[in-house]
N, C-alpha and C positions, 0 to 999 in steps of 0.2 A: 504494500500500500504506500501511496505517496500523498503527503498532506501539505497544505499551506496553512499557516497560523497567523492570525492577526491579533494584536494586543492593543487595547484601548489606552487612553491617557492615564486613567487611574492605575492601570497595571504597570505603568512605567514612570510613575511620579517621582520616585527617588531610588537610591541604590538598593534599599531593602527589597523594593518591588522588582527591580532588575534581577536580583538573585532568585526570586520566585520564578520569574520568566525563564531564566537560564535553566533551572531545575526541570521545568516543564518541557522545554525544547530538547534538552539533552537526554531526557528519559526515554525518548522515542526517536530512533534514527530515521523514521519515515517522515519526520517534520522537516521538509527540505527548504521551504521558502517562508520568510518571516516578514510581516508587514507591521511596523510600529507606528503609533500615533505620537504626537508631542506630549511631553510630561503634563499630566493633569494636576488636580488639587491634591496636596498631601494631607490636608486636614480641613475642617470647616473654616471658612473665612480665607483660605489660601487662594491664590490666583493661578489660573492655568497659564502655561508658557505662551500659548497662542494669543491670549489676551494681553500679556506683557509685550509681545511683539507688535500688536496693533497699537498699544499705547506708545511704544517707542517710535514707531513710524509716524504717528500723528502728533508727536510731542510739539508743544508750542515754542519751546526755547531749548537752548543747548543744555542747561542745567538739568531740566526734566528728562531730556533724552539720555544724558550720561547716567543719571540715577537709575532709570528704568533699564538701560542696557546693561549696567553692572549687575542688576538683579537677575537678568536673564543669564549672564555669564556665570554668576554664582550658582544658579540652579544646575547647570551642566557640569561645572567644575566640582560641585559637591558629589554628583553622581560618579564622576570619574575617580575622585579621591576615595569614595566609599567602596568602589570596586577594585581599588588598587591597580588601576590600569596605567600602562606606560603610553599615555596618549595626551597630546595637546591639541586643543582646538583654536589656539591663538590666531593662526593664519586665517581660519574660517571666520572668526569674530571680526578681524580687521576688514575682510572682504565684505561681510554683511554690513558693518558700520558704514563703510564707504558707499555701498549701494543704497542704504537707507537715506543717507544724506543727499544722494543724487536722485532720490524719489523714483527709483527704478520701477516701482509698482507695488500696490498693496497685496496682490496675489503672491508676489515674491516674498514679501514680508511675512505673510501668514504661513507660508510653506517652510520657513526656516526651522520651525520647531520640530517637524518630522525629520527634516534633513539632518540636523545635528543629532537627534536621538538615534537615527539610523546608523550614523557613523559610529557612535558609541556602542550600540548593540552589536554591530558587525564585528567590531574589534573585540568585544567581550566574548562573543561566541566563536570567533575564528572563522566567520563566514565571509564570503565575498559581499561587497557593497555595490548595489546597482542604483544609480540615480534615475528615478522615473521620468525625469525631464528628457532623458535620452530615448525613451521607448514607449511612453504612454501619452496619447494626444487627447486634448480636451477642447471642446468648442467654447465660444464666448458666453454660452449660457451655463457653463459648468457641467456639460454632458460628455460622457465618454464617446470618442470617435473611433468606433471599431474598424472602420475602413482603413484608417491610417495606422492604427495601433497594432492590430492582431498579428500581421506578418512580421513586423519588426520585433514585437515583444516575444513572440514565440521563438524566433531565432536567437534573441538575447538570452532567454532563459535556458535554452539548450546548451549554452556555453558555461552555465553555472549550476553545479549540482546542488550546492547549499548557498543560499544568498539571503541578504536583508534588502528589502525594497521599501523605502519609506512610503507611507500612505498619504492621501489627501491631495497630492499635486502631480502635475505632469507638464508637458509643453503645450502651448497654444497651437491649434491646428491651422493657423494662418502662416503667413510668411515672416511674422515678427520674431519667432523663436523665443518669445517671452514665457515666463512661468505662468501657468494657469492652474487654478484649483477647482476641485469638485465643490459642491455645496458643503457647508459645514457638517462634520460627521462623515466626510467622504472617504476616510480611510477604509471604511467598510466596503465602499465601491472599489477601491484599489485592490483589496483582497479578492473580490469577486472577479475583477478583470484579469488578475494574475491566475486565478484558478481556471478561468476559461481558456487560457493560453499556455498552460503548463502540464496538461495531461495528468492532473491530480485526481485522487479518488475522494478526497474529503477536504472541506474548508472549515477549520476550527476558528471560531471567533471568540476570543477570551476577553472578558470584561469583569465588572465587579458584582455581578449577580449570577445566580446559578441557573441561568436559562430564562426563557420568556415566562412571565407570570400571567395568570388568567386575567388579572386586571391590575390597575395602578395601586401599589402598596401604600401610597399616600392617601388613598381613598378607602380601601378595604384592608383591615389588619391581616397580615400574614396570608395573602392569597396563595393558592396552590401554584406550583410550577407546571407548565405544560410539557409533557414528555415528548409528544410528536405533533408537528404542525405542518401543513402543506404551504407551498409558496403562495397559493391563492388566499388562504386564511391569513397568513402573515401580512400580505399586501393590504388586505381589508383593515386589519388592526393597526398597521403602521400608518395608513392614510388617516385613520381616525384618532391618532395621537399616541399609540403605543410606541415607545422609543428605544427599545433594546437594540434594534438593528436598523440602520439607515434604510429607508423605504426603497431607495433606488438600487440598493446593493444586490438585490436578487435578480435583476434583469439580465446582467451579462452572463450569468450561468444557468438561468432558468431553462434555457433550451438544451443545455448540456446534461441535465439530470444529476448534477453534482450536489450531494447533500451538504448542508451547513449545520454545524453543531455550535450552540452557544454554551460556553463554559465559564466558570468562575476562577480567576487567577488565584484568589485567596482560599478557595476550597476546590482544588483540582479533583478531589475524590468524588464530588457530586456529579450525578449523571448528566445534568444539563438538559437542554432541549435540542432535538434534532429536527431540522427543516428539510422537507423532501418535496419532490414534484408531485408524487402520488403515493398512496400507501393503503395496504389492507389492514393496517394496525387499527384495531377498534378503539375509538376515543374513550377516555375514562368517563366522560360526561356527554350529554347531548350537545352542549356548547363547548367551544374551545377557548374562547376569550371574549372579554367585554372591553370596549374602549370608547372614548367619546371626546367631544370638544364643545366648548361653550361659545357664546357670543355670536350666534347666527341670527340672521334676519330672514323674514319671508315676504315675498311679493306675491299676493294672491290676486289673480286676474279673473274676472267674471265676465262672461259674454254668452248670451243665449245662442245655441246652435254652433258654438265654436268648433265642435267635433266635425262639423260638415264643411268647415271653411278650410280649403286646401292651402297649406303653407302657413297656417296660423302660428304653429310652434317655431318654425324657422324664422319668421319675422320678429317674434319676441326675442329669441336668442340672439338675433343679429343686433338688436338694440344693446344687449349686454356686451357683445363683442366690440361694437363701436365705442363703448365707454371703457374698454379695457378690463372687463370683469368676467370672471369664470363663475360657474354655479356649482353648488355642492350636490344638490338633489332636485328632482323635479316631479313630485307626486301630482297627479291630476285626476279630475272627475270629468263628467260629460260636458259640463258648462263652466268648469273652473280649471285653472292651471296655476300651480303654486311653484315658485322658484325659491330655493333656499340659497342664500349667499352669505359670505362672511361680512359681518356688520362693519368691521374696520375698513374693509375695502369699499364697501357700498355707500357708507353714510355721506361722504362728500359728493357723491355723484347721484344721489337718490332722485333729486328733482329732474336732472337731465334724463335719467332712466324713465321716470314716470311720463315725462313729456314725450319721450321717444316712443314708448309703448302706445300712448294715445294716438300718435300720428300713424304708427305702423298698423295697428289692428282695431282701433276705435272700440275699446272695451266698454262694457256697461259700467264697470267700477274696478278700481285698483285699491287694495288694502295692504298696508305695510304693518308688520309686527316684528319687534326686536326682542332681545332677551331670551332667545331660544337656545337650548343645548341639544346636540344630537348624540345619541348613544347607539353604537353598533353592537349587536349580539351576533357573534360569528361562530360557525362550527359546521364541519362536514357531517356531523351526526344529526343535524337538523333535517337533512333530506329524508332520512328514514324514521325520524321520530314523529310522534303524533302530538298535536296540541301545543307546539312550541309557542306560537303567538298567544294562545290562550293563557299559558303559564306566565308569559311576560306581563300581559295585562292584569292578571290576577295578582302578581307580586306588586305591581305599581298601585293597583286599586287598594290593596291591603295597607300600603304605606301612605294612602291618601294623596296620591300623585296623579294629576290629570295628564293624559297623553294628548299632546297638541298635534302630532303628526306621526304617520307610520308609512314606511316604504320597504318593500321586500323585492329583491331581485329574482328573476326567473330561475337563477341557478340554485336557489334555496340554500345558499351558503350563508346569507346574513339577513337580519332584520334590523332596520334602523327606526328608532322611535325618537320623537322630539318631545322634550319637556321644558319647563321653565328653567332658566339658569339656576335659580335658588333651590331647585329640587335635584340638581345634577348628581351630587355626591350621594344623597339619600336614595335616588333611583338606582344607581349602580350597586349600592349595598343590598337593596331589595332584590334585584335580579340575581346577584351572586348568591344570596341566601337561598333563593328558590331553586336554582340550577345546580349549585355546588354543595352548599351546607346541608340542605335537606336530602339530597341524593345520598349523602354519606351517612346520614343519621340511621 
């Protein structure tokens, strides 16, 4: 078996964490490629190195820049000293300082945390170091360019049996040759891109939790860990706010059928969560996970006989497009159409949207409502289970929570309910108790 392993910022925050990572990697010779993030927080109130890099790059004066840059150097030097490595990054520091003062680019600035951590980790492990700026291409929107990347990256990896490849960044896919980054959290994407192009059997993603949880532990006390989850289920949960794995990280390897395992650096003995394309593994519960997000708004459009008016929906959505807005969901009735949007994006453009819809389709009325929270109940077991929606409504009714909206896809993989923002946490607890706690009783 051949594996790629990715370690998050909390797993590489200091020398002690580096030692844990070393033990994990060297305990299994099948772990060939390692993707590190920049050092994360060491304790509550600490600052991530990436945030320090941003602060240094945007410093208002020389004194602030020097103070922040010294803090960055101290973080890396303390790791090197703690590992007793014969390594100096002084030349790298000088280059970065010069480039920062020349304002070479904010993407360059953000990427240096992973770059320096990669050099240290490669030295510590005795692995080769591969700079992703030489073999991974990213477009101006922060998306992986597989057409330019795959052939070059595959050839590069074949020349290195064991290597460290920093996460989060690569080269812009234009003629500039500048550093370009994935969206924040993009080290997960780097791991996926390398897995796609290195003929590996497994992608291990090491973080500070023992796998994906059924729901947010800040809302439900000690929620269960999900043992097995499919790419589709994870995508639904990630989109709705679950944050263990970057939501874009599954796309490069989804077509390859390569499993991903989420593991805990601080508890490597824990089983973790395995993410697969498909499985005959019977889920422990009817639902796999619960996730959600607050601060949504609804645009309810009413017009008699709208269902008979060809192009009605297209015209409405074109108004949103013209105002640079995307929509979250669009439940509808015979004479009503409701569009769910993010309040933050919508509120400054609401009057333009209302006027545009009036001009486009001449509705009988338009009603706006804000303060809505969406909750997704996701699970492959829902397809064969009976009465899932009824159990959801029952749990919310017993908690005295009114359902403002319901939307279910034809795949039967998820049900989305809308409740008031103030009922968000209470609703998630009620659903968790109904599907998880009571099933175990």
